[in-house]
PDB file as gemmi writes it, atoms N, CA and C in Angstrom:
CRYST1    1.000    1.000    1.000  90.00  90.00  90.00 P 1                      
ATOM      1  N   MET A   1       0.838  -1.186   0.000  1.00  0.00           N  
ATOM      2  CA  MET A   1       0.000   0.000   0.000  1.00  0.00           C  
ATOM      3  C   MET A   1       0.885   1.252   0.000  1.00  0.00           C  
ATOM      4  N   THR A   2       0.660   2.132  -0.926  1.00  0.00           N  
ATOM      5  CA  THR A   2       1.426   3.363  -1.055  1.00  0.00           C  
ATOM      6  C   THR A   2       0.688   4.512  -0.386  1.00  0.00           C  
ATOM      7  N   PHE A   3       1.434   5.336   0.330  1.00  0.00           N  
ATOM      8  CA  PHE A   3       0.860   6.535   0.934  1.00  0.00           C  
ATOM      9  C   PHE A   3       0.439   7.474  -0.194  1.00  0.00           C  
ATOM     10  N   ASP A   4      -0.844   7.788  -0.284  1.00  0.00           N  
ATOM     11  CA  ASP A   4      -1.377   8.574  -1.396  1.00  0.00           C  
ATOM     12  C   ASP A   4      -2.437   9.562  -0.905  1.00  0.00           C  
ATOM     13  N   PRO A   5      -2.021  10.621  -0.197  1.00  0.00           N  
ATOM     14  CA  PRO A   5      -2.998  11.554   0.362  1.00  0.00           C  
ATOM     15  C   PRO A   5      -3.793  12.333  -0.681  1.00  0.00           C  
ATOM     16  N   PHE A   6      -3.277  12.423  -1.910  1.00  0.00           N  
ATOM     17  CA  PHE A   6      -3.963  13.175  -2.960  1.00  0.00           C  
ATOM     18  C   PHE A   6      -4.844  12.296  -3.839  1.00  0.00           C  
ATOM     19  N   CYS A   7      -4.748  10.978  -3.647  1.00  0.00           N  
ATOM     20  CA  CYS A   7      -5.526  10.001  -4.426  1.00  0.00           C  
ATOM     21  C   CYS A   7      -5.282  10.123  -5.935  1.00  0.00           C  
ATOM     22  N   ASP A   8      -4.044  10.405  -6.304  1.00  0.00           N  
ATOM     23  CA  ASP A   8      -3.724  10.494  -7.735  1.00  0.00           C  
ATOM     24  C   ASP A   8      -2.358   9.883  -8.059  1.00  0.00           C  
ATOM     25  N   PHE A   9      -1.985   8.871  -7.294  1.00  0.00           N  
ATOM     26  CA  PHE A   9      -0.691   8.215  -7.489  1.00  0.00           C  
ATOM     27  C   PHE A   9      -0.503   7.747  -8.928  1.00  0.00           C  
ATOM     28  N   GLU A  10      -1.524   7.125  -9.495  1.00  0.00           N  
ATOM     29  CA  GLU A  10      -1.400   6.569 -10.846  1.00  0.00           C  
ATOM     30  C   GLU A  10      -1.195   7.640 -11.921  1.00  0.00           C  
ATOM     31  N   THR A  11      -1.749   8.806 -11.730  1.00  0.00           N  
ATOM     32  CA  THR A  11      -1.637   9.845 -12.755  1.00  0.00           C  
ATOM     33  C   THR A  11      -0.527  10.862 -12.474  1.00  0.00           C  
ATOM     34  N   ARG A  12      -0.221  11.106 -11.185  1.00  0.00           N  
ATOM     35  CA  ARG A  12       0.749  12.161 -10.846  1.00  0.00           C  
ATOM     36  C   ARG A  12       2.000  11.652 -10.138  1.00  0.00           C  
ATOM     37  N   GLY A  13       2.032  10.354  -9.798  1.00  0.00           N  
ATOM     38  CA  GLY A  13       3.204   9.803  -9.128  1.00  0.00           C  
ATOM     39  C   GLY A  13       3.143   9.990  -7.618  1.00  0.00           C  
ATOM     40  N   TYR A  14       4.183   9.520  -6.949  1.00  0.00           N  
ATOM     41  CA  TYR A  14       4.247   9.563  -5.490  1.00  0.00           C  
ATOM     42  C   TYR A  14       4.311  11.007  -4.998  1.00  0.00           C  
ATOM     43  N   LEU A  15       3.332  11.400  -4.211  1.00  0.00           N  
ATOM     44  CA  LEU A  15       3.225  12.740  -3.619  1.00  0.00           C  
ATOM     45  C   LEU A  15       3.405  13.861  -4.639  1.00  0.00           C  
ATOM     46  N   ARG A  16       2.923  13.609  -5.856  1.00  0.00           N  
ATOM     47  CA  ARG A  16       2.945  14.617  -6.928  1.00  0.00           C  
ATOM     48  C   ARG A  16       4.338  15.174  -7.186  1.00  0.00           C  
ATOM     49  N   ASN A  17       5.354  14.330  -7.129  1.00  0.00           N  
ATOM     50  CA  ASN A  17       6.715  14.802  -7.372  1.00  0.00           C  
ATOM     51  C   ASN A  17       6.826  15.362  -8.788  1.00  0.00           C  
ATOM     52  N   LEU A  18       7.766  16.234  -9.005  1.00  0.00           N  
ATOM     53  CA  LEU A  18       7.901  16.938 -10.285  1.00  0.00           C  
ATOM     54  C   LEU A  18       8.101  16.011 -11.476  1.00  0.00           C  
ATOM     55  N   PHE A  19       8.553  14.801 -11.221  1.00  0.00           N  
ATOM     56  CA  PHE A  19       8.854  13.876 -12.307  1.00  0.00           C  
ATOM     57  C   PHE A  19       7.740  12.861 -12.536  1.00  0.00           C  
ATOM     58  N   GLY A  20       6.705  12.879 -11.697  1.00  0.00           N  
ATOM     59  CA  GLY A  20       5.616  11.920 -11.826  1.00  0.00           C  
ATOM     60  C   GLY A  20       6.065  10.497 -11.537  1.00  0.00           C  
ATOM     61  N   GLU A  21       7.127  10.384 -10.790  1.00  0.00           N  
ATOM     62  CA  GLU A  21       7.756   9.080 -10.543  1.00  0.00           C  
ATOM     63  C   GLU A  21       6.987   8.278  -9.496  1.00  0.00           C  
ATOM     64  N   LYS A  22       6.939   6.946  -9.718  1.00  0.00           N  
ATOM     65  CA  LYS A  22       6.216   6.043  -8.815  1.00  0.00           C  
ATOM     66  C   LYS A  22       7.124   5.032  -8.129  1.00  0.00           C  
ATOM     67  N   ASP A  23       8.274   4.784  -8.684  1.00  0.00           N  
ATOM     68  CA  ASP A  23       9.197   3.773  -8.156  1.00  0.00           C  
ATOM     69  C   ASP A  23       9.838   4.281  -6.855  1.00  0.00           C  
ATOM     70  N   PRO A  24       9.647   3.565  -5.734  1.00  0.00           N  
ATOM     71  CA  PRO A  24      10.189   4.017  -4.438  1.00  0.00           C  
ATOM     72  C   PRO A  24      11.705   4.204  -4.441  1.00  0.00           C  
ATOM     73  N   LYS A  25      12.434   3.377  -5.173  1.00  0.00           N  
ATOM     74  CA  LYS A  25      13.897   3.522  -5.219  1.00  0.00           C  
ATOM     75  C   LYS A  25      14.291   4.814  -5.931  1.00  0.00           C  
ATOM     76  N   ILE A  26      13.590   5.117  -6.995  1.00  0.00           N  
ATOM     77  CA  ILE A  26      13.886   6.357  -7.729  1.00  0.00           C  
ATOM     78  C   ILE A  26      13.478   7.567  -6.888  1.00  0.00           C  
ATOM     79  N   ILE A  27      12.344   7.477  -6.215  1.00  0.00           N  
ATOM     80  CA  ILE A  27      11.897   8.573  -5.340  1.00  0.00           C  
ATOM     81  C   ILE A  27      12.941   8.848  -4.272  1.00  0.00           C  
ATOM     82  N   THR A  28      13.439   7.799  -3.645  1.00  0.00           N  
ATOM     83  CA  THR A  28      14.470   7.959  -2.614  1.00  0.00           C  
ATOM     84  C   THR A  28      15.696   8.653  -3.191  1.00  0.00           C  
ATOM     85  N   HIS A  29      16.099   8.257  -4.381  1.00  0.00           N  
ATOM     86  CA  HIS A  29      17.255   8.888  -5.031  1.00  0.00           C  
ATOM     87  C   HIS A  29      16.973  10.369  -5.330  1.00  0.00           C  
ATOM     88  N   LEU A  30      15.787  10.667  -5.842  1.00  0.00           N  
ATOM     89  CA  LEU A  30      15.427  12.057  -6.148  1.00  0.00           C  
ATOM     90  C   LEU A  30      15.414  12.916  -4.886  1.00  0.00           C  
ATOM     91  N   GLU A  31      14.838  12.393  -3.811  1.00  0.00           N  
ATOM     92  CA  GLU A  31      14.791  13.147  -2.550  1.00  0.00           C  
ATOM     93  C   GLU A  31      16.196  13.392  -2.009  1.00  0.00           C  
ATOM     94  N   HIS A  32      17.033  12.384  -2.088  1.00  0.00           N  
ATOM     95  CA  HIS A  32      18.416  12.532  -1.625  1.00  0.00           C  
ATOM     96  C   HIS A  32      19.148  13.577  -2.478  1.00  0.00           C  
ATOM     97  N   SER A  33      18.976  13.503  -3.782  1.00  0.00           N  
ATOM     98  CA  SER A  33      19.628  14.463  -4.680  1.00  0.00           C  
ATOM     99  C   SER A  33      19.154  15.885  -4.396  1.00  0.00           C  
ATOM    100  N   SER A  34      17.865  16.041  -4.142  1.00  0.00           N  
ATOM    101  CA  SER A  34      17.313  17.353  -3.826  1.00  0.00           C  
ATOM    102  C   SER A  34      17.940  17.901  -2.553  1.00  0.00           C  
ATOM    103  N   PHE A  35      18.059  17.044  -1.540  1.00  0.00           N  
ATOM    104  CA  PHE A  35      18.659  17.449  -0.278  1.00  0.00           C  
ATOM    105  C   PHE A  35      20.106  17.879  -0.490  1.00  0.00           C  
ATOM    106  N   VAL A  36      20.874  17.040  -1.186  1.00  0.00           N  
ATOM    107  CA  VAL A  36      22.290  17.335  -1.410  1.00  0.00           C  
ATOM    108  C   VAL A  36      22.454  18.633  -2.206  1.00  0.00           C  
ATOM    109  N   GLU A  37      21.599  18.813  -3.193  1.00  0.00           N  
ATOM    110  CA  GLU A  37      21.686  20.023  -4.017  1.00  0.00           C  
ATOM    111  C   GLU A  37      21.420  21.293  -3.203  1.00  0.00           C  
ATOM    112  N   GLY A  38      20.546  21.206  -2.206  1.00  0.00           N  
ATOM    113  CA  GLY A  38      20.175  22.396  -1.444  1.00  0.00           C  
ATOM    114  C   GLY A  38      20.887  22.591  -0.135  1.00  0.00           C  
ATOM    115  N   VAL A  39      21.735  21.651   0.269  1.00  0.00           N  
ATOM    116  CA  VAL A  39      22.305  21.712   1.615  1.00  0.00           C  
ATOM    117  C   VAL A  39      23.211  22.940   1.807  1.00  0.00           C  
ATOM    118  N   ASP A  40      24.012  23.297   0.828  1.00  0.00           N  
ATOM    119  CA  ASP A  40      24.869  24.480   0.969  1.00  0.00           C  
ATOM    120  C   ASP A  40      24.034  25.755   1.095  1.00  0.00           C  
ATOM    121  N   GLU A  41      22.992  25.853   0.272  1.00  0.00           N  
ATOM    122  CA  GLU A  41      22.100  27.011   0.346  1.00  0.00           C  
ATOM    123  C   GLU A  41      21.400  27.063   1.705  1.00  0.00           C  
ATOM    124  N   ALA A  42      20.982  25.912   2.195  1.00  0.00           N  
ATOM    125  CA  ALA A  42      20.306  25.858   3.495  1.00  0.00           C  
ATOM    126  C   ALA A  42      21.241  26.287   4.622  1.00  0.00           C  
ATOM    127  N   PHE A  43      22.476  25.784   4.597  1.00  0.00           N  
ATOM    128  CA  PHE A  43      23.449  26.194   5.617  1.00  0.00           C  
ATOM    129  C   PHE A  43      23.721  27.692   5.529  1.00  0.00           C  
ATOM    130  N   GLY A  44      23.823  28.210   4.316  1.00  0.00           N  
ATOM    131  CA  GLY A  44      24.027  29.648   4.146  1.00  0.00           C  
ATOM    132  C   GLY A  44      22.877  30.448   4.722  1.00  0.00           C  
ATOM    133  N   HIS A  45      21.675  29.976   4.485  1.00  0.00           N  
ATOM    134  CA  HIS A  45      20.487  30.642   5.019  1.00  0.00           C  
ATOM    135  C   HIS A  45      20.505  30.620   6.550  1.00  0.00           C  
ATOM    136  N   LEU A  46      20.803  29.468   7.120  1.00  0.00           N  
ATOM    137  CA  LEU A  46      20.773  29.314   8.578  1.00  0.00           C  
ATOM    138  C   LEU A  46      21.940  30.004   9.278  1.00  0.00           C  
ATOM    139  N   SER A  47      23.064  30.151   8.600  1.00  0.00           N  
ATOM    140  CA  SER A  47      24.250  30.724   9.249  1.00  0.00           C  
ATOM    141  C   SER A  47      24.064  32.187   9.637  1.00  0.00           C  
ATOM    142  N   GLY A  48      23.183  32.892   8.957  1.00  0.00           N  
ATOM    143  CA  GLY A  48      22.961  34.297   9.267  1.00  0.00           C  
ATOM    144  C   GLY A  48      21.870  34.546  10.288  1.00  0.00           C  
ATOM    145  N   ILE A  49      21.342  33.498  10.875  1.00  0.00           N  
ATOM    146  CA  ILE A  49      20.226  33.634  11.807  1.00  0.00           C  
ATOM    147  C   ILE A  49      20.730  33.510  13.241  1.00  0.00           C  
ATOM    148  N   THR A  50      20.372  34.475  14.071  1.00  0.00           N  
ATOM    149  CA  THR A  50      20.801  34.420  15.471  1.00  0.00           C  
ATOM    150  C   THR A  50      19.761  33.741  16.362  1.00  0.00           C  
ATOM    151  N   CYS A  51      18.492  33.895  16.020  1.00  0.00           N  
ATOM    152  CA  CYS A  51      17.418  33.274  16.794  1.00  0.00           C  
ATOM    153  C   CYS A  51      16.480  32.560  15.813  1.00  0.00           C  
ATOM    154  N   LEU A  52      16.525  31.250  15.831  1.00  0.00           N  
ATOM    155  CA  LEU A  52      15.775  30.433  14.878  1.00  0.00           C  
ATOM    156  C   LEU A  52      14.267  30.527  15.126  1.00  0.00           C  
ATOM    157  N   SER A  53      13.515  30.797  14.068  1.00  0.00           N  
ATOM    158  CA  SER A  53      12.057  30.867  14.158  1.00  0.00           C  
ATOM    159  C   SER A  53      11.436  29.723  13.346  1.00  0.00           C  
ATOM    160  N   TYR A  54      10.151  29.564  13.513  1.00  0.00           N  
ATOM    161  CA  TYR A  54       9.430  28.543  12.751  1.00  0.00           C  
ATOM    162  C   TYR A  54       9.526  28.831  11.250  1.00  0.00           C  
ATOM    163  N   LYS A  55       9.463  30.092  10.868  1.00  0.00           N  
ATOM    164  CA  LYS A  55       9.588  30.471   9.466  1.00  0.00           C  
ATOM    165  C   LYS A  55      10.949  30.049   8.909  1.00  0.00           C  
ATOM    166  N   ASP A  56      11.999  30.168   9.717  1.00  0.00           N  
ATOM    167  CA  ASP A  56      13.328  29.742   9.281  1.00  0.00           C  
ATOM    168  C   ASP A  56      13.365  28.237   9.008  1.00  0.00           C  
ATOM    169  N   VAL A  57      12.698  27.469   9.853  1.00  0.00           N  
ATOM    170  CA  VAL A  57      12.619  26.020   9.651  1.00  0.00           C  
ATOM    171  C   VAL A  57      11.870  25.716   8.352  1.00  0.00           C  
ATOM    172  N   LEU A  58      10.748  26.416   8.131  1.00  0.00           N  
ATOM    173  CA  LEU A  58       9.981  26.212   6.898  1.00  0.00           C  
ATOM    174  C   LEU A  58      10.792  26.600   5.668  1.00  0.00           C  
ATOM    175  N   ASP A  59      11.509  27.701   5.754  1.00  0.00           N  
ATOM    176  CA  ASP A  59      12.327  28.137   4.626  1.00  0.00           C  
ATOM    177  C   ASP A  59      13.424  27.114   4.315  1.00  0.00           C  
ATOM    178  N   THR A  60      14.018  26.550   5.353  1.00  0.00           N  
ATOM    179  CA  THR A  60      15.046  25.530   5.165  1.00  0.00           C  
ATOM    180  C   THR A  60      14.451  24.279   4.524  1.00  0.00           C  
ATOM    181  N   HIS A  61      13.277  23.903   4.983  1.00  0.00           N  
ATOM    182  CA  HIS A  61      12.586  22.746   4.398  1.00  0.00           C  
ATOM    183  C   HIS A  61      12.289  22.995   2.921  1.00  0.00           C  
ATOM    184  N   LYS A  62      11.898  24.201   2.605  1.00  0.00           N  
ATOM    185  CA  LYS A  62      11.620  24.569   1.212  1.00  0.00           C  
ATOM    186  C   LYS A  62      12.880  24.449   0.361  1.00  0.00           C  
ATOM    187  N   ILE A  63      13.998  24.912   0.878  1.00  0.00           N  
ATOM    188  CA  ILE A  63      15.264  24.845   0.147  1.00  0.00           C  
ATOM    189  C   ILE A  63      15.650  23.388  -0.107  1.00  0.00           C  
ATOM    190  N   LEU A  64      15.514  22.542   0.897  1.00  0.00           N  
ATOM    191  CA  LEU A  64      15.966  21.159   0.782  1.00  0.00           C  
ATOM    192  C   LEU A  64      15.032  20.291  -0.065  1.00  0.00           C  
ATOM    193  N   GLY A  65      13.773  20.684  -0.218  1.00  0.00           N  
ATOM    194  CA  GLY A  65      12.835  19.862  -0.963  1.00  0.00           C  
ATOM    195  C   GLY A  65      12.383  20.435  -2.281  1.00  0.00           C  
ATOM    196  N   LYS A  66      12.986  21.518  -2.714  1.00  0.00           N  
ATOM    197  CA  LYS A  66      12.449  22.225  -3.880  1.00  0.00           C  
ATOM    198  C   LYS A  66      12.571  21.467  -5.198  1.00  0.00           C  
ATOM    199  N   VAL A  67      13.488  20.549  -5.295  1.00  0.00           N  
ATOM    200  CA  VAL A  67      13.671  19.836  -6.566  1.00  0.00           C  
ATOM    201  C   VAL A  67      12.564  18.823  -6.806  1.00  0.00           C  
ATOM    202  N   THR A  68      12.085  18.170  -5.764  1.00  0.00           N  
ATOM    203  CA  THR A  68      11.143  17.068  -5.973  1.00  0.00           C  
ATOM    204  C   THR A  68       9.719  17.337  -5.538  1.00  0.00           C  
ATOM    205  N   ASP A  69       9.466  18.407  -4.802  1.00  0.00           N  
ATOM    206  CA  ASP A  69       8.149  18.569  -4.188  1.00  0.00           C  
ATOM    207  C   ASP A  69       7.419  19.826  -4.674  1.00  0.00           C  
ATOM    208  N   PRO A  70       6.663  19.730  -5.778  1.00  0.00           N  
ATOM    209  CA  PRO A  70       5.958  20.911  -6.278  1.00  0.00           C  
ATOM    210  C   PRO A  70       4.859  21.382  -5.331  1.00  0.00           C  
ATOM    211  N   ALA A  71       4.238  20.463  -4.616  1.00  0.00           N  
ATOM    212  CA  ALA A  71       3.189  20.856  -3.673  1.00  0.00           C  
ATOM    213  C   ALA A  71       3.773  21.740  -2.580  1.00  0.00           C  
ATOM    214  N   LEU A  72       4.990  21.454  -2.170  1.00  0.00           N  
ATOM    215  CA  LEU A  72       5.679  22.267  -1.173  1.00  0.00           C  
ATOM    216  C   LEU A  72       5.856  23.689  -1.695  1.00  0.00           C  
ATOM    217  N   GLN A  73       6.248  23.812  -2.956  1.00  0.00           N  
ATOM    218  CA  GLN A  73       6.442  25.138  -3.542  1.00  0.00           C  
ATOM    219  C   GLN A  73       5.136  25.916  -3.614  1.00  0.00           C  
ATOM    220  N   VAL A  74       4.048  25.259  -3.949  1.00  0.00           N  
ATOM    221  CA  VAL A  74       2.741  25.918  -4.018  1.00  0.00           C  
ATOM    222  C   VAL A  74       2.337  26.422  -2.643  1.00  0.00           C  
ATOM    223  N   ARG A  75       2.526  25.589  -1.615  1.00  0.00           N  
ATOM    224  CA  ARG A  75       2.173  26.003  -0.251  1.00  0.00           C  
ATOM    225  C   ARG A  75       2.956  27.236   0.177  1.00  0.00           C  
ATOM    226  N   TYR A  76       4.247  27.285  -0.143  1.00  0.00           N  
ATOM    227  CA  TYR A  76       5.054  28.438   0.233  1.00  0.00           C  
ATOM    228  C   TYR A  76       4.616  29.693  -0.515  1.00  0.00           C  
ATOM    229  N   LYS A  77       4.280  29.574  -1.778  1.00  0.00           N  
ATOM    230  CA  LYS A  77       3.797  30.733  -2.537  1.00  0.00           C  
ATOM    231  C   LYS A  77       2.494  31.255  -1.945  1.00  0.00           C  
ATOM    232  N   GLU A  78       1.605  30.339  -1.554  1.00  0.00           N  
ATOM    233  CA  GLU A  78       0.342  30.749  -0.933  1.00  0.00           C  
ATOM    234  C   GLU A  78       0.597  31.458   0.386  1.00  0.00           C  
ATOM    235  N   GLN A  79       1.527  30.956   1.190  1.00  0.00           N  
ATOM    236  CA  GLN A  79       1.849  31.586   2.465  1.00  0.00           C  
ATOM    237  C   GLN A  79       2.427  32.979   2.247  1.00  0.00           C  
ATOM    238  N   GLU A  80       3.318  33.107   1.265  1.00  0.00           N  
ATOM    239  CA  GLU A  80       3.905  34.413   0.970  1.00  0.00           C  
ATOM    240  C   GLU A  80       2.828  35.394   0.518  1.00  0.00           C  
ATOM    241  N   HIS A  81       1.889  34.932  -0.287  1.00  0.00           N  
ATOM    242  CA  HIS A  81       0.795  35.771  -0.753  1.00  0.00           C  
ATOM    243  C   HIS A  81      -0.060  36.237   0.432  1.00  0.00           C  
ATOM    244  N   ARG A  82      -0.375  35.307   1.338  1.00  0.00           N  
ATOM    245  CA  ARG A  82      -1.174  35.665   2.522  1.00  0.00           C  
ATOM    246  C   ARG A  82      -0.453  36.690   3.389  1.00  0.00           C  
ATOM    247  N   ARG A  83       0.855  36.496   3.572  1.00  0.00           N  
ATOM    248  CA  ARG A  83       1.627  37.447   4.385  1.00  0.00           C  
ATOM    249  C   ARG A  83       1.619  38.830   3.742  1.00  0.00           C  
ATOM    250  N   ALA A  84       1.799  38.896   2.432  1.00  0.00           N  
ATOM    251  CA  ALA A  84       1.805  40.177   1.732  1.00  0.00           C  
ATOM    252  C   ALA A  84       0.432  40.835   1.804  1.00  0.00           C  
ATOM    253  N   TYR A  85      -0.604  40.037   1.741  1.00  0.00           N  
ATOM    254  CA  TYR A  85      -1.974  40.560   1.791  1.00  0.00           C  
ATOM    255  C   TYR A  85      -2.289  41.158   3.158  1.00  0.00           C  
ATOM    256  N   LYS A  86      -1.764  40.565   4.220  1.00  0.00           N  
ATOM    257  CA  LYS A  86      -2.035  41.032   5.582  1.00  0.00           C  
ATOM    258  C   LYS A  86      -1.363  42.355   5.898  1.00  0.00           C  
ATOM    259  N   LYS A  87      -0.310  42.706   5.167  1.00  0.00           N  
ATOM    260  CA  LYS A  87       0.455  43.937   5.462  1.00  0.00           C  
ATOM    261  C   LYS A  87      -0.298  45.172   5.102  1.00  0.00           C  
TER     262      LYS A  87                                                      
END                                                                             
């Protein structure tokens, strides 16, 4: 049984990854590659922070998952839009 919260595994792949991939081994490789690709940027982002906030954690998560997780990118854009609207 595959974790499929969106109920579209067959058409969009595992967790709607950017590649539409369904194979767990390939997904693991893609997630690892995404993490490795973003780790320097994430460390750079975190190195300038003196007091870590929840937003900093979310931003770091966004950096580390941006290659494989389009749903993550949509959520962050929506949050940024809401923040701008509230100002």
